[in-house]
C-alpha positions in Angstrom: -85.4 -39.1 -113.6 -85.3 -42.7 -113.7 -84.6 -44.2 -110.2 -83.0 -47.8 -110.3 -83.3 -49.8 -107.2 -80.2 -52.2 -106.7 -81.1 -56.0 -106.2 -79.7 -58.3 -104.2 -78.7 -60.9 -106.9 -77.0 -63.2 -104.8 -80.2 -63.4 -102.8 -82.4 -63.8 -106.0 -80.6 -66.5 -107.0 -80.1 -68.5 -103.5 -83.9 -68.0 -103.4 -84.7 -69.5 -107.0 -82.7 -72.4 -106.1 -84.4 -72.9 -103.0 -87.7 -73.0 -104.9 -86.4 -75.1 -107.6 -85.4 -77.9 -104.9 -89.1 -77.2 -103.5 -90.3 -78.5 -106.6 -88.3 -81.4 -107.1 -89.0 -82.6 -103.3 -92.8 -82.7 -104.4 -92.2 -85.8 -107.1 -92.8 -88.8 -105.3 -93.6 -92.5 -105.3 -97.3 -91.6 -104.6 -97.4 -88.5 -107.1 -94.8 -88.7 -109.7 -96.3 -86.3 -112.0 -97.3 -82.6 -111.3 -98.7 -79.9 -113.6 -97.7 -76.2 -113.2 -101.1 -75.1 -111.3 -100.6 -78.2 -109.0 -97.2 -77.3 -108.1 -98.1 -73.3 -107.7 -101.1 -74.2 -105.4 -98.8 -76.8 -103.7 -96.2 -74.5 -103.1 -98.2 -71.4 -102.8 -96.0 -69.8 -105.5 -97.1 -67.6 -108.5 -97.7 -69.7 -111.4 -95.5 -67.6 -113.8 -92.7 -68.2 -111.0 -93.2 -71.9 -111.4 -93.6 -72.0 -114.7 -89.9 -70.1 -115.6 -88.6 -72.7 -112.8 -89.8 -76.0 -114.2 -88.9 -74.7 -117.4 -85.5 -74.4 -116.0 -85.5 -77.4 -114.7 -86.6 -79.3 -117.9 -83.6 -77.7 -120.0 -81.3 -79.3 -117.7 -83.0 -82.8 -117.6 -83.8 -82.4 -113.7 -87.4 -82.7 -115.1 -88.9 -84.3 -118.3 -92.3 -83.3 -119.8 -95.2 -85.5 -120.1 -98.0 -83.8 -122.2 -99.1 -81.0 -119.7 -97.2 -82.5 -116.7 -93.7 -83.3 -115.5 -92.0 -86.0 -114.0 -88.6 -86.5 -112.7 -85.5 -86.2 -115.3 -82.3 -88.4 -116.3 -80.1 -86.1 -114.5 -81.6 -86.9 -111.1 -81.1 -90.3 -112.1 -77.3 -90.0 -112.4 -77.3 -88.2 -109.2 -79.0 -91.0 -107.5 -76.5 -93.5 -109.1 -73.8 -91.7 -108.1 -75.2 -91.6 -104.0 -76.4 -95.4 -104.8 -72.5 -96.2 -105.7 -71.1 -94.6 -102.9 -73.5 -96.4 -100.2 -73.0 -99.7 -102.1 -68.8 -99.7 -102.1 -68.9 -98.2 -98.3 -71.5 -101.1 -97.1 -69.6 -103.9 -99.2 -65.8 -102.7 -98.0 -66.8 -102.0 -94.3 -65.9 -105.5 -93.2 -63.3 -106.1 -95.4 -61.5 -102.7 -94.4 -61.8 -103.6 -90.6 -59.9 -107.1 -91.2 -57.5 -105.5 -93.4 -56.5 -103.1 -90.7 -56.7 -105.7 -88.3 -54.2 -107.7 -90.2 -51.6 -105.2 -90.8 -52.0 -103.0 -88.2 -52.3 -99.8 -90.7 -55.1 -97.5 -91.6 -57.2 -98.4 -94.9 -59.1 -96.5 -97.6 -61.3 -96.7 -100.3 -60.9 -93.9 -102.9 -62.5 -92.9 -106.2 -61.3 -90.5 -109.1 -63.6 -87.3 -109.2 -62.3 -85.1 -112.2 -58.2 -85.0 -111.4 -58.1 -85.4 -108.2 -59.1 -88.6 -105.7 -61.6 -88.7 -103.2 -61.9 -91.2 -100.0 -65.2 -92.3 -99.7 -64.2 -94.8 -96.7 -61.8 -95.2 -94.1 -60.8 -97.4 -91.2 -58.1 -96.2 -88.9 -55.7 -98.1 -87.0 -54.9 -97.5 -83.4 -51.9 -95.4 -84.3 -53.1 -93.5 -87.7 -50.8 -91.3 -89.6 -52.0 -87.7 -89.6 -52.5 -87.2 -93.3 -55.5 -85.9 -93.3 -57.2 -88.5 -95.5 -60.8 -88.3 -93.8 -63.7 -89.3 -95.9 -64.3 -86.7 -98.3 -60.9 -85.4 -98.5 -59.6 -84.8 -101.7 -55.6 -85.7 -103.1 -53.5 -85.2 -106.0 -53.6 -88.5 -107.8 -49.9 -88.4 -109.1 -48.5 -89.1 -106.1 -50.5 -91.4 -103.9 -51.0 -95.2 -104.7 -54.7 -95.1 -104.9 -54.6 -92.3 -107.3 -52.0 -93.9 -109.6 -54.0 -97.4 -109.9 -57.1 -95.2 -110.9 -55.0 -93.1 -113.3 -53.2 -96.9 -114.8 -56.8 -98.4 -115.4 -58.7 -95.2 -116.2 -58.8 -93.4 -119.5 -55.9 -91.9 -121.3 -57.5 -88.4 -121.6 -58.0 -88.4 -117.8 -54.1 -88.8 -117.5 -53.4 -86.3 -120.4 -55.8 -83.6 -118.5 -54.0 -84.1 -115.1 -50.4 -83.8 -117.0 -51.7 -80.3 -118.6 -52.7 -79.0 -115.4 -49.1 -79.9 -113.9 -48.0 -82.5 -111.9 -47.6 -81.2 -108.2 -44.6 -81.5 -105.8 -45.6 -82.7 -102.9 -43.1 -85.4 -101.0 -39.5 -85.7 -101.8 -40.3 -88.6 -104.3 -43.3 -87.1 -105.8 -43.2 -87.7 -109.9 -43.3 -84.5 -111.9 -42.2 -86.0 -114.9 -44.9 -86.8 -117.5 -42.8 -89.5 -119.1 -41.8 -91.2 -116.2 -45.1 -91.0 -114.5 -46.6 -92.7 -117.8 -43.8 -95.5 -117.4 -45.0 -96.1 -113.9 -48.9 -96.2 -115.0 -47.9 -98.9 -117.3 -46.2 -100.9 -114.8 -49.2 -100.5 -112.1 -51.7 -101.7 -115.0 -49.3 -104.9 -115.6 -48.8 -105.8 -112.3 -52.2 -105.1 -110.5 -51.0 -102.8 -107.6 -49.1 -99.6 -106.8 -46.6 -98.5 -104.3 -45.7 -95.1 -103.4 -43.1 -94.5 -100.8 -42.2 -90.5 -99.7 -44.4 -89.3 -102.8 -47.5 -87.9 -101.0 -45.7 -87.0 -97.5 -42.2 -87.6 -96.3 -41.6 -90.5 -94.4 -45.1 -92.3 -95.7 -45.7 -95.7 -97.2 -48.6 -96.3 -99.2 -49.7 -99.3 -101.1 -53.2 -99.5 -103.5 -55.0 -102.3 -105.7 -57.8 -101.6 -107.8 -61.5 -102.4 -107.1 -63.5 -103.5 -110.2 -67.7 -103.5 -111.3 -69.3 -106.0 -112.5 -68.7 -105.0 -116.0 -64.7 -105.5 -114.9 -64.0 -101.7 -115.0 -62.0 -100.1 -112.3 -63.8 -98.1 -110.0 -62.4 -97.6 -107.1 -59.3 -98.6 -105.5 -58.4 -99.9 -101.7 -55.0 -98.7 -100.1 -53.2 -98.8 -96.7 -51.1 -96.1 -95.2 -48.3 -95.9 -92.8 -44.5 -94.5 -92.0 -41.4 -96.3 -93.6 -40.4 -97.5 -90.2 -43.7 -99.5 -89.8 -43.8 -100.8 -93.2 -39.9 -101.7 -94.2 -39.0 -103.3 -97.2 -39.1 -106.8 -96.0 -43.0 -106.1 -95.2 -43.9 -104.7 -98.6 -44.4 -107.9 -100.2 -46.8 -109.1 -97.3 -48.7 -105.8 -97.2 -49.1 -105.8 -101.2 -50.7 -109.3 -101.2 -53.3 -108.4 -98.5 -54.4 -105.1 -99.9 -54.5 -106.9 -103.4 -56.5 -109.6 -101.6 -58.9 -106.9 -100.0 -59.2 -105.2 -103.1 -60.5 -108.5 -104.9 -62.8 -109.2 -102.0 -64.4 -105.8 -102.5 -64.5 -106.7 -106.3 -66.6 -109.5 -105.8 -68.9 -108.0 -103.8 -69.9 -105.7 -106.4 -70.5 -108.2 -109.0 -66.9 -108.7 -110.4 -65.9 -112.2 -111.3 -62.3 -112.2 -111.6 -60.9 -113.7 -114.7 -57.1 -114.4 -113.0 -55.8 -114.0 -109.7 -53.3 -111.2 -109.4 -50.1 -112.3 -107.5 -47.1 -109.9 -106.3 -43.9 -110.3 -108.2 
């Protein structure tokens, strides 16, 4: 009779992940190259287990082989690039967002596109913020936020198509669920250089956003302000939009962008 002993697969996977991370943490500036035996001795692990984990990490480009030894791979460089970008845009936008909040009296954000959603990477609140749950790290739909529409308007067409295939969500009373109308709006946003959403993500809420460009001229983020309709009234929208665009241009220049022309609010 064969006795089968059940194993906890989840625990095994977690242990492998932990061991893999321990291996990656060994690589430093002082010692950037390691061999299998060295790793096994340093972590007091079985040599065959180390060999298997290193093979998996190499297959995913987290490590790269150099003769009989290994160094960090390009996948980690890609991840570090994302972290560096987040830190840079947070650092460069901090004072600009504070000034924007001081000038307009409304909360300001910097958002980026992640997949088919936007993520807020920086936020400065005003003294009486709208309770929108737009906290740092919070994700929101792109099709009913001013920052999201800016990023879509200046982004790749395949991203817009992916979002349309997923279905445009009905959020606030004015949220756009018609693909043709959304595409028309995005063309207008790209032409004018800013986006205004009224009652789209939430009822009684106005958001205004403008694009942030990096040193290559690519739109990598959006600056936005958000407030209620009674605080951002129709006669104030032009002034708000102008200041948001100025702030976005300032962040862009700090990221190394040289503007080809000055945007203006029509």
